[in-house]
C-alpha positions as CSV (number, residue, x, y, z in Angstrom):
1,X,30.1,-55.0,-44.8
2,X,29.8,-53.7,-41.3
3,X,26.6,-54.5,-39.4
4,X,26.8,-51.5,-37.2
5,X,27.3,-47.7,-37.6
6,X,29.2,-47.0,-34.4
7,X,29.4,-47.8,-30.8
8,X,26.5,-46.1,-29.2
9,X,27.1,-46.5,-25.5
10,X,28.5,-48.5,-22.7
11,X,26.3,-49.6,-19.8
12,X,28.0,-50.0,-16.4
13,X,26.6,-51.1,-13.1
14,X,26.3,-48.7,-10.2
15,X,25.0,-49.0,-6.7
16,X,22.9,-45.8,-6.7
17,X,21.9,-44.3,-10.0
18,X,21.1,-40.8,-8.6
19,X,24.5,-40.7,-6.8
20,X,26.4,-41.8,-9.9
21,X,24.4,-39.4,-12.1
22,X,25.4,-36.5,-9.8
23,X,29.1,-37.6,-10.0
24,X,29.1,-37.9,-13.8
25,X,27.1,-34.7,-14.3
26,X,28.5,-32.4,-11.6
27,X,32.0,-33.7,-11.1
28,X,32.9,-34.8,-14.6
29,X,30.8,-32.6,-16.7
30,X,28.7,-35.2,-18.6
31,X,25.4,-34.0,-20.0
32,X,22.3,-35.9,-18.8
33,X,20.5,-37.5,-21.8
34,X,17.9,-39.4,-19.9
35,X,17.0,-39.6,-16.2
36,X,13.7,-40.7,-14.9
37,X,14.1,-44.3,-13.6
38,X,15.7,-45.5,-10.4
39,X,17.2,-48.4,-12.4
40,X,18.8,-46.5,-15.3
41,X,20.0,-43.2,-16.5
42,X,22.0,-42.1,-19.6
43,X,24.7,-39.4,-19.8
44,X,27.0,-38.3,-22.6
45,X,30.3,-36.5,-23.2
46,X,31.6,-35.5,-26.6
47,X,29.2,-37.6,-28.4
48,X,29.8,-40.8,-26.4
49,X,27.1,-42.2,-24.1
50,X,27.3,-43.9,-20.8
51,X,24.5,-45.9,-19.3
52,X,24.3,-46.0,-15.5
53,X,22.5,-49.3,-14.5
54,X,21.5,-50.1,-10.9
55,X,23.3,-53.3,-10.0
56,X,20.2,-55.0,-8.6
57,X,18.2,-54.2,-11.7
58,X,17.0,-57.0,-13.9
59,X,16.0,-54.7,-16.6
60,X,19.4,-54.0,-18.1
61,X,22.7,-56.0,-18.0
62,X,26.1,-54.3,-18.2
63,X,26.8,-54.1,-22.0
64,X,28.2,-52.3,-25.0
65,X,25.6,-50.7,-27.3
66,X,26.2,-50.8,-31.1
67,X,24.1,-48.4,-33.3
68,X,22.4,-48.9,-36.6
69,X,20.7,-46.3,-38.8
70,X,17.3,-47.8,-39.4
71,X,14.9,-50.5,-38.0
72,X,15.6,-52.4,-41.3
73,X,19.4,-52.4,-40.4
74,X,18.5,-53.7,-37.0
75,X,16.5,-56.5,-38.3
76,X,19.2,-57.3,-40.9
77,X,21.9,-57.4,-38.2
78,X,19.7,-59.7,-36.1
79,X,19.3,-62.1,-39.1
80,X,23.0,-61.9,-40.1
81,X,24.2,-62.7,-36.5
82,X,21.7,-65.6,-36.2
83,X,22.9,-66.9,-39.6
84,X,26.4,-67.0,-38.2
85,X,25.3,-69.0,-35.2
86,X,25.3,-66.2,-32.7
87,X,22.6,-66.6,-30.1
88,X,20.5,-63.5,-30.3
89,X,17.6,-62.3,-28.1
90,X,14.3,-61.2,-29.7
91,X,14.1,-57.6,-31.0
92,X,12.1,-55.5,-28.5
93,X,10.8,-52.0,-28.3
94,X,11.5,-49.6,-25.5
95,X,9.6,-46.7,-23.8
96,X,11.7,-44.1,-25.7
97,X,10.7,-45.5,-29.0
98,X,14.0,-47.3,-29.7
99,X,14.3,-51.0,-30.6
100,X,17.1,-53.4,-29.8
101,X,18.3,-56.9,-29.1
102,X,21.0,-58.3,-26.9
103,X,23.6,-60.9,-28.0
104,X,27.0,-62.2,-26.6
105,X,30.5,-62.3,-27.9
106,X,32.4,-65.6,-27.6
107,X,33.5,-64.7,-24.1
108,X,30.0,-64.0,-22.9
109,X,30.2,-60.2,-22.9
110,X,26.8,-58.7,-23.6
111,X,26.3,-56.5,-26.6
112,X,23.2,-54.6,-27.6
113,X,22.2,-53.8,-31.2
114,X,20.2,-50.6,-31.0
115,X,18.2,-48.3,-33.3
116,X,17.2,-44.9,-32.0
117,X,14.4,-42.9,-33.5
118,X,15.3,-39.5,-34.9
119,X,15.1,-36.7,-32.3
120,X,11.8,-34.7,-32.5
């Protein structure tokens, strides 16, 4: 059984979020999903999301986001990964109502398990 529904986003580091946001929006045609923080913005293209994370930010590491359908699925994934010996961070809530936790693959790449609330 798969723990996750789909890849949700990739978060990359950038020097200047606003400059990068302009490039992805105006030059490449990405749609802005969220912008309102000097440390982070989210854009999408064809259903795939890209997080733009300011390099000097301590809020968000570069990572790959993996989506689940429900909060219960998120908690089950947390429990299943921990049971397999994966070091998982605590589940935490975010200002947009989402909940997530970070964990690492065997090579140290950071992954984020993420539940997003339904759009209002």
